[in-house]
DOZAVO-244747 format. One line per 2 residues: number of its first residue (from 1); for each residue x, y, z of N, C-alpha, C, O. Coordinates in steps of 0.2 Angstrom, whole numbers, plus 5000, padded with zeros to 4 digits. Example, Ala and Ser with C-alpha at 12.3 -4.5 7.8 and 13.67 -1.06 7.14 Angstrom:
<atoms>
1 = 5066/4972/5039/5062/4978/5039/5066/4984/5039/5071/4983/5042  5064/4989/5035/5068/4995/5036/5064/5000/5039/5067/5006/5040;
</atoms>
This chain:
<atoms>
1 = 4853/5070/4885/4862/5066/4888/4863/5064/4895/4861/5069/4899  4865/5060/4897/4864/5059/4905/4874/5058/4903/4877/5057/4898;
3 = 4876/5059/4911/4884/5057/4912/4885/5052/4915/4882/5053/4920  4888/5046/4915/4889/5042/4919/4898/5043/4922/4903/5044/4919;
5 = 4897/5042/4927/4904/5039/4930/4905/5035/4935/4903/5036/4940  4907/5030/4933/4907/5021/4936/4915/5020/4937/4920/5020/4934;
7 = 4912/5020/4947/4919/5017/4950/4916/5012/4952/4911/5010/4955  4924/5008/4951/4923/4997/4954/4926/4998/4960/4930/5002/4962;
9 = 4924/4991/4962/4926/4990/4967/4931/4988/4971/4935/4991/4969  4933/4984/4975/4941/4983/4978/4945/4976/4973/4944/4970/4972;
11 = 4950/4981/4971/4955/4975/4969/4956/4976/4960/4960/4973/4956  4949/4982/4957/4948/4981/4951/4947/4986/4949/4945/4991/4952;
13 = 4950/4985/4940/4949/4997/4938/4941/4997/4934/4935/4995/4935  4944/5000/4930/4937/5003/4923/4939/4997/4921/4933/4994/4923;
15 = 4942/4993/4920/4939/4986/4917/4933/4980/4917/4932/4975/4914  4931/4983/4921/4925/4978/4928/4918/4982/4926/4913/4982/4929;
17 = 4920/4985/4920/4913/4989/4918/4912/4990/4908/4910/4994/4904  4917/4984/4908/4919/4985/4901/4913/4982/4897/4915/4983/4891;
19 = 4907/4980/4898/4901/4976/4897/4897/4979/4895/4894/4978/4889  4896/4986/4902/4892/4988/4902/4891/4996/4899/4886/5000/4897;
21 = 4899/4998/4898/4898/5006/4894/4895/5006/4888/4891/5009/4886  4899/5001/4883/4896/5000/4877/4890/4998/4876/4889/4995/4871;
23 = 4886/4999/4879/4878/4997/4883/4874/5004/4885/4868/5005/4885  4879/5009/4888/4878/5015/4890/4880/5021/4883/4878/5027/4881;
25 = 4884/5018/4880/4886/5024/4874/4881/5022/4870/4880/5027/4866  4880/5018/4870/4875/5014/4863/4869/5019/4865/4866/5022/4860;
27 = 4866/5020/4872/4861/5024/4871/4862/5034/4870/4858/5039/4869  4867/5032/4871/4869/5041/4867/4872/5043/4872/4874/5049/4871;
29 = 4875/5040/4877/4877/5044/4884/4885/5045/4883/4890/5043/4879  4884/5049/4889/4892/5051/4889/4895/5045/4895/4890/5043/4899;
31 = 4900/5042/4897/4903/5036/4902/4912/5037/4902/4915/5037/4897  4915/5040/4909/4917/5040/4912/4919/5034/4917/4919/5035/4923;
33 = 4922/5028/4915/4923/5023/4922/4932/5023/4924/4936/5025/4921  4931/5021/4929/4939/5024/4934/4942/5019/4936/4939/5014/4939;
35 = 4950/5018/4935/4954/5015/4940/4955/5020/4942/4956/5025/4939  4956/5019/4951/4957/5020/4956/4967/5021/4955/4971/5018/4951;
37 = 4968/5025/4959/4974/5025/4962/4978/5021/4965/4978/5023/4971  4982/5015/4965/4984/5012/4966/4983/5006/4964/4986/5001/4967;
39 = 4977/5003/4959/4974/4999/4957/4977/4999/4949/4977/4993/4946  4980/5008/4946/4985/5005/4938/4989/5002/4938/4992/5002/4944;
41 = 4992/4996/4933/4995/4993/4932/5002/4995/4933/5006/4992/4936  5004/5003/4930/5010/5005/4933/5013/5007/4942/5019/5007/4945;
43 = 5007/5008/4944/5007/5011/4952/5014/5007/4954/5016/5001/4952  5016/5010/4957/5023/5011/4961/5021/5007/4965/5015/5005/4965;
45 = 5026/5005/4971/5024/5001/4980/5022/5009/4983/5017/5010/4987  5026/5015/4980/5024/5021/4986/5017/5021/4985/5014/5022/4990;
47 = 5014/5021/4980/5008/5023/4977/5002/5018/4981/4998/5020/4985  5004/5012/4979/4999/5009/4983/4998/5007/4990/4993/5005/4993;
49 = 5006/5009/4994/5007/5012/5001/5002/5015/5002/4997/5013/5005  5004/5024/5000/4999/5028/5003/4992/5029/5001/4989/5033/5004;
51 = 4988/5026/4995/4982/5027/4993/4979/5024/5001/4980/5020/5005  4974/5031/5001/4967/5026/5004/4961/5032/5003/4963/5036/4999;
53 = 4956/5032/5005/4947/5033/5004/4949/5041/5001/4946/5043/4997  4953/5045/5004/4953/5053/5003/4958/5051/4997/4959/5056/4994;
55 = 4961/5046/4994/4964/5047/4988/4959/5045/4982/4959/5047/4977  4956/5041/4984/4951/5039/4980/4946/5044/4979/4946/5047/4973;
57 = 4941/5047/4984/4937/5048/4981/4938/5058/4977/4934/5062/4974  4947/5059/4980/4950/5064/4977/4951/5062/4969/4952/5067/4965;
59 = 4952/5056/4967/4951/5053/4959/4944/5055/4954/4944/5058/4949  4940/5053/4958/4934/5056/4958/4932/5064/4956/4930/5066/4951;
61 = 4933/5067/4960/4932/5074/4962/4939/5077/4955/4937/5082/4951  4945/5075/4955/4948/5078/4949/4943/5076/4941/4941/5080/4937;
63 = 4942/5069/4941/4939/5068/4932/4932/5073/4932/4929/5075/4927  4931/5073/4937/4925/5078/4938/4926/5083/4936/4923/5085/4931;
65 = 4932/5089/4941/4934/5093/4937/4938/5095/4931/4938/5099/4927  4943/5089/4930/4946/5086/4924/4942/5091/4918/4944/5096/4915;
67 = 4935/5085/4916/4930/5085/4912/4927/5089/4911/4925/5089/4905  4924/5095/4917/4920/5101/4919/4910/5097/4920/4904/5098/4918;
69 = 4913/5091/4924/4905/5087/4921/4902/5090/4929/4905/5092/4934  4894/5091/4927/4887/5091/4929/4883/5087/4928/4882/5083/4924;
71 = 4879/5088/4933/4874/5084/4930/4875/5076/4932/4871/5072/4929  4879/5075/4934/4883/5066/4932/4880/5062/4936/4877/5065/4941;
73 = 4878/5053/4936/4877/5050/4937/4882/5045/4937/4885/5042/4933  4884/5044/4948/4888/5042/4948/4887/5035/4953/4885/5035/4959;
75 = 4891/5029/4949/4890/5023/4952/4894/5020/4954/4900/5019/4950  4894/5016/4960/4899/5013/4963/4898/5008/4965/4892/5008/4968;
77 = 4903/5000/4963/4902/4994/4966/4903/4993/4970/4908/4996/4970  4901/4990/4975/4907/4986/4982/4910/4990/4985/4906/4993/4989;
79 = 4916/4991/4986/4920/4996/4989/4920/5003/4986/4921/5009/4989  4919/5002/4979/4915/5011/4974/4911/5013/4979/4911/5019/4982;
81 = 4907/5008/4981/4901/5016/4988/4905/5019/4992/4903/5025/4991  4911/5018/4997/4912/5021/5000/4914/5027/4997/4913/5033/4999;
83 = 4917/5024/4990/4921/5030/4988/4918/5035/4982/4921/5040/4980  4912/5033/4980/4905/5039/4976/4903/5044/4982/4898/5048/4981;
85 = 4905/5043/4987/4901/5047/4992/4906/5054/4992/4905/5059/4995  4913/5052/4989/4916/5058/4986/4909/5064/4982/4911/5070/4981;
87 = 4904/5062/4981/4900/5066/4982/4897/5073/4987/4894/5078/4986  4900/5070/4991/4901/5076/4998/4901/5081/4996/4897/5086/4996;
89 = 4907/5079/4994/4910/5087/4990/4912/5089/4984/4917/5092/4982  4908/5087/4982/4908/5087/4973/4903/5095/4972/4900/5094/4966;
91 = 4900/5100/4975/4899/5104/4976/4890/5105/4971/4889/5111/4969  4886/5099/4970/4880/5100/4968/4883/5097/4960/4879/5099/4956;
93 = 4889/5094/4957/4888/5091/4951/4885/5086/4950/4884/5084/4944  4883/5082/4957/4881/5073/4957/4872/5076/4954/4870/5082/4954;
95 = 4869/5072/4952/4864/5073/4951/4860/5066/4953/4854/5065/4956  4863/5062/4951/4858/5056/4955/4866/5050/4958/4870/5048/4954;
97 = 4865/5047/4964/4868/5040/4964/4867/5035/4966/4863/5034/4971  4871/5028/4962/4868/5023/4960/4874/5020/4964/4880/5021/4963;
99 = 4873/5015/4970/4877/5012/4974/4874/5002/4973/4870/4999/4977  4877/5001/4969/4877/4994/4965/4881/4988/4970/4887/4987/4971;
101 = 4877/4985/4973/4879/4979/4980/4885/4983/4980/4890/4982/4978  4883/4989/4985/4889/4991/4987/4888/4996/4995/4882/4998/4996;
103 = 4892/4998/4999/4893/5001/5002/4889/5009/5001/4889/5013/4996  4886/5010/5008/4881/5017/5007/4886/5018/5015/4882/5015/5019;
105 = 4891/5020/5019/4893/5025/5025/4889/5030/5025/4888/5035/5021  4888/5028/5033/4889/5036/5035/4895/5038/5040/4900/5034/5041;
107 = 4894/5044/5043/4897/5047/5045/4902/5043/5051/4899/5040/5055  4908/5042/5050/4914/5040/5054/4912/5032/5052/4913/5029/5057;
109 = 4910/5028/5047/4913/5024/5045/4914/5021/5041/4912/5023/5035  4918/5013/5041/4926/5011/5037/4920/5006/5032/4914/5005/5034;
111 = 4924/5005/5027/4922/4999/5025/4923/4992/5029/4918/4988/5029  4930/4991/5033/4933/4988/5038/4925/4987/5042/4921/4983/5041;
113 = 4923/4993/5046/4919/4993/5050/4909/4990/5048/4904/4989/5052  4911/4993/5040/4903/4992/5037/4903/4983/5035/4898/4980/5033;
115 = 4907/4981/5035/4908/4973/5031/4906/4970/5035/4903/4971/5040  4907/4963/5032/4907/4957/5038/4912/4953/5041/4918/4955/5041;
117 = 4911/4950/5043/4917/4944/5048/4920/4943/5042/4926/4944/5042  4917/4939/5037/4921/4935/5032/4924/4939/5029/4929/4937/5026;
119 = 4921/4946/5029/4929/4952/5020/4932/4953/5026/4937/4951/5025  4932/4955/5034/4937/4958/5036/4943/4952/5037/4948/4953/5035;
121 = 4941/4945/5040/4944/4939/5037/4951/4940/5030/4957/4938/5030  4945/4942/5024/4949/4941/5019/4954/4947/5018/4959/4945/5016;
123 = 4953/4954/5019/4955/4958/5021/4960/4957/5025/4966/4958/5021  4961/4956/5032/4967/4955/5035/4971/4948/5031/4977/4948/5032;
125 = 4969/4942/5029/4973/4936/5027/4977/4939/5019/4982/4936/5018  4975/4943/5016/4975/4947/5010/4982/4953/5012/4988/4954/5009;
127 = 4979/4955/5015/4988/4962/5016/4992/4958/5021/4997/4961/5023  4992/4949/5024/4999/4948/5029/5004/4950/5027/5008/4953/5029;
129 = 5004/4946/5019/5011/4947/5018/5015/4955/5015/5021/4957/5015  5011/4958/5015/5014/4966/5012/5014/4971/5018/5018/4975/5020;
131 = 5008/4969/5021/5005/4976/5028/5003/4980/5023/5002/4985/5027  5002/4983/5017/4997/4988/5014/4995/4986/5009/4994/4991/5006;
133 = 4995/4982/5005/4990/4979/4999/4986/4972/5002/4989/4968/5004  4981/4972/5002/4977/4966/4999/4978/4963/4995/4979/4966/4989;
135 = 4978/4957/4996/4978/4952/4989/4971/4952/4987/4967/4952/4991  4969/4950/4980/4963/4950/4979/4962/4941/4982/4967/4938/4981;
137 = 4957/4939/4984/4951/4934/4983/4957/4928/4980/4961/4930/4976  4956/4921/4981/4956/4915/4975/4952/4915/4970/4946/4915/4971;
139 = 4955/4915/4965/4949/4914/4957/4947/4922/4955/4950/4927/4958  4942/4922/4951/4942/4929/4949/4946/4931/4942/4951/4928/4939;
141 = 4944/4936/4941/4948/4940/4934/4955/4943/4936/4957/4948/4939  4960/4937/4932/4967/4937/4933/4971/4946/4931/4977/4947/4930;
143 = 4966/4951/4930/4969/4959/4931/4967/4961/4935/4968/4967/4937  4964/4957/4941/4963/4962/4945/4970/4962/4951/4975/4958/4951;
145 = 4970/4967/4955/4977/4971/4956/4975/4970/4963/4969/4969/4965  4982/4969/4969/4982/4970/4976/4978/4979/4977/4980/4984/4973;
147 = 4973/4978/4982/4972/4983/4986/4973/4988/4990/4973/4986/4996  4974/4995/4990/4977/4997/4996/4974/4997/5002/4968/4998/5004;
149 = 4978/4993/5006/4970/4992/5014/4970/5000/5015/4964/5002/5015  4976/5005/5017/4971/5010/5022/4966/5013/5018/4964/5018/5020;
151 = 4963/5010/5012/4956/5014/5009/4952/5008/5013/4946/5010/5013  4951/5004/5014/4947/5000/5017/4946/5003/5024/4940/5004/5026;
153 = 4952/5003/5028/4951/5003/5036/4950/5013/5035/4944/5014/5037  4952/5018/5032/4949/5023/5032/4944/5024/5034/4940/5022/5030;
155 = 4941/5027/5039/4932/5030/5040/4934/5038/5036/4939/5042/5035  4926/5038/5034/4925/5044/5031/4921/5047/5036/4917/5045/5040;
157 = 4923/5056/5032/4918/5062/5036/4915/5065/5030/4917/5067/5025  4907/5065/5033/4904/5067/5028/4903/5074/5031/4907/5077/5035;
159 = 4896/5079/5029/4894/5085/5027/4887/5085/5029/4884/5090/5031  4884/5079/5028/4878/5078/5027/4876/5081/5017/4870/5078/5015;
161 = 4878/5083/5014/4877/5087/5009/4874/5079/5006/4869/5081/5004  4875/5075/5006/4872/5070/5001/4866/5068/5001/4863/5064/4997;
163 = 4862/5071/5006/4855/5073/5007/4852/5078/5000/4847/5078/4998  4856/5079/4999/4852/5085/4992/4854/5080/4987/4850/5082/4982;
165 = 4856/5076/4986/4856/5074/4979/4852/5071/4977/4851/5065/4979  4849/5075/4973/4839/5073/4971/4837/5064/4970/4832/5062/4972;
167 = 4841/5061/4967/4838/5049/4968/4848/5048/4970/4853/5049/4968  4843/5043/4975/4849/5040/4977/4847/5034/4978/4844/5033/4983;
169 = 4849/5030/4975/4848/5022/4975/4852/5017/4974/4856/5016/4969  4851/5011/4979/4854/5003/4977/4852/4999/4975/4846/4998/4975;
171 = 4857/4995/4973/4855/4990/4971/4859/4983/4972/4865/4981/4970  4853/4978/4977/4854/4972/4980/4854/4967/4973/4850/4966/4969;
173 = 4861/4963/4975/4861/4958/4969/4860/4949/4976/4863/4947/4981  4855/4946/4973/4853/4944/4979/4855/4937/4975/4852/4932/4977;
175 = 4859/4936/4972/4860/4930/4970/4866/4925/4974/4866/4919/4974  4870/4930/4980/4873/4927/4982/4874/4927/4991/4879/4926/4995;
177 = 4866/4927/4992/4864/4927/4998/4868/4924/5005/4867/4927/5011  4871/4919/5003/4875/4917/5008/4881/4920/5013/4884/4919/5018;
179 = 4883/4924/5006/4890/4928/5009/4890/4937/5007/4895/4941/5007  4884/4938/5006/4884/4944/5005/4885/4949/5011/4883/4947/5017;
181 = 4887/4954/5010/4885/4957/5018/4883/4963/5016/4887/4968/5018  4877/4964/5012/4874/4971/5011/4864/4968/5016/4860/4972/5016;
183 = 4864/4965/5017/4858/4962/5018/4852/4966/5023/4846/4967/5022  4860/4968/5030/4856/4972/5034/4855/4982/5028/4850/4986/5029;
185 = 4860/4982/5025/4860/4987/5022/4854/4988/5017/4851/4994/5016  4851/4983/5015/4846/4983/5011/4840/4985/5015/4837/4990/5013;
187 = 4837/4982/5020/4833/4982/5023/4831/4991/5026/4826/4994/5026  4840/4992/5027/4839/4998/5031/4835/5002/5026/4830/5004/5027;
189 = 4839/5004/5020/4836/5006/5015/4831/5007/5012/4828/5011/5009  4830/4999/5012/4821/4999/5011/4816/5003/5014/4810/5003/5012;
191 = 4819/5007/5020/4814/5009/5025/4813/5015/5025/4809/5017/5028  4820/5019/5020/4824/5027/5021/4819/5026/5014/4821/5023/5009;
193 = 4811/5033/5014/4809/5033/5009/4812/5040/5004/4809/5042/4999  4818/5041/5007/4822/5041/5002/4827/5042/4999/4830/5047/4997;
195 = 4827/5036/4998/4832/5029/4997/4825/5025/4991/4819/5024/4993  4828/5024/4983/4825/5020/4980/4829/5013/4978/4834/5012/4974;
197 = 4828/5006/4983/4831/4998/4980/4828/4996/4975/4823/4998/4973  4832/4992/4971/4831/4987/4966/4833/4980/4969/4836/4980/4974;
199 = 4832/4975/4967/4835/4968/4968/4836/4967/4961/4831/4968/4957  4843/4964/4960/4843/4961/4954/4847/4952/4958/4849/4951/4964;
201 = 4845/4949/4953/4846/4939/4955/4851/4937/4952/4851/4933/4948  4858/4940/4954/4862/4941/4951/4868/4939/4957/4866/4939/4963;
203 = 4873/4937/4957/4880/4938/4958/4881/4943/4963/4876/4945/4966  4888/4947/4964/4891/4949/4965/4893/4955/4961/4894/4961/4961;
205 = 4894/4950/4957/4898/4956/4951/4891/4955/4945/4890/4950/4941  4890/4959/4946/4881/4962/4940/4884/4962/4934/4883/4959/4929;
207 = 4889/4969/4935/4891/4970/4929/4893/4963/4923/4891/4963/4918  4897/4958/4925/4900/4955/4924/4892/4949/4919/4891/4947/4913;
209 = 4889/4949/4924/4883/4942/4925/4878/4944/4921/4874/4941/4917  4877/4952/4923/4869/4953/4917/4871/4961/4917/4869/4965/4921;
211 = 4878/4962/4909/4877/4970/4907/4869/4971/4905/4866/4976/4906  4866/4966/4902/4861/4972/4900/4858/4974/4906/4858/4980/4908;
213 = 4854/4969/4912/4853/4974/4917/4852/4978/4921/4847/4981/4923  4860/4977/4922/4866/4985/4925/4862/4988/4921/4859/4992/4924;
215 = 4862/4989/4915/4863/4996/4909/4856/4997/4910/4854/5003/4909  4851/4993/4910/4843/4994/4912/4842/4998/4917/4838/5002/4917;
217 = 4845/4998/4921/4843/5001/4928/4848/5006/4927/4844/5011/4928  4853/5008/4926/4854/5014/4925/4850/5018/4921/4848/5023/4923;
219 = 4849/5015/4915/4848/5020/4908/4837/5022/4911/4832/5025/4908  4837/5018/4918/4829/5022/4918/4825/5017/4917/4820/5020/4920;
221 = 4823/5012/4915/4821/5004/4913/4819/5001/4920/4822/5000/4925  4808/4998/4919/4809/4998/4925/4811/4992/4926/4810/4988/4921;
223 = 4813/4991/4931/4817/4985/4936/4813/4980/4935/4816/4974/4935  4809/4979/4934/4805/4971/4931/4807/4969/4925/4808/4963/4924;
225 = 4809/4973/4920/4812/4971/4916/4820/4971/4919/4823/4966/4920  4824/4977/4918/4830/4974/4921/4830/4966/4923/4831/4961/4918;
227 = 4829/4964/4930/4829/4961/4933/4825/4953/4928/4826/4947/4931  4822/4955/4923/4822/4948/4920/4827/4948/4915/4829/4943/4913;
229 = 4829/4952/4912/4834/4950/4908/4842/4948/4912/4846/4944/4910  4842/4950/4918/4847/4948/4924/4846/4943/4924/4851/4940/4924;
231 = 4839/4937/4925/4840/4932/4925/4840/4929/4919/4842/4923/4920  4839/4931/4912/4840/4927/4908/4846/4924/4906/4846/4919/4903;
233 = 4851/4930/4909/4860/4928/4906/4862/4925/4912/4868/4922/4911  4861/4926/4915/4863/4922/4920/4862/4916/4921/4863/4913/4926;
235 = 4858/4911/4915/4854/4906/4915/4860/4899/4910/4858/4893/4909;
</atoms>
């Protein structure tokens, strides 16, 4: 049995994995989907205003401690790729990292510095009202909440222990190539023999568009099989 910890992207909560979780559980695995501090429905203004990347990394580490988790597959979607770098401080409890159309930070980088000019404009415009929380972009799931700006801005400090994690994977969603900030990242990781790169023909929210394909990748099924499932679901 594997143990999965699923970290959502910006503006989202554990609900973003709601279609994937039962597929993993049905296969006999333990699954923990997180809602990060500042994104919970009952979080007050002070909590949202003070939450940063360290806060979210600590959310992951507290779960590992509380549930006594080891040999974890840690999955981060979009901004969640910044957060799963918490594995850098997880003291060997992570066996696999999966960046699901997600940022893969290097030491000293932030979500702000790693993203595209388009998304920097989205962050800036979304934070204009409060100065500390970024409104969700127009459209999308109504459950989305304002995202703590500090978590997008804070730079990450890494010790290098991520390189010791046995499996590191990046999933590139190719169905939004006109806007994706991950094209250059895919090229870089594809050339790195320590990373395995998968392609899915979906938009950014692959968990919603193609949950069976995402689950298949996480379960280690052949990429061709997962891609085929994803393509069928998206039609």
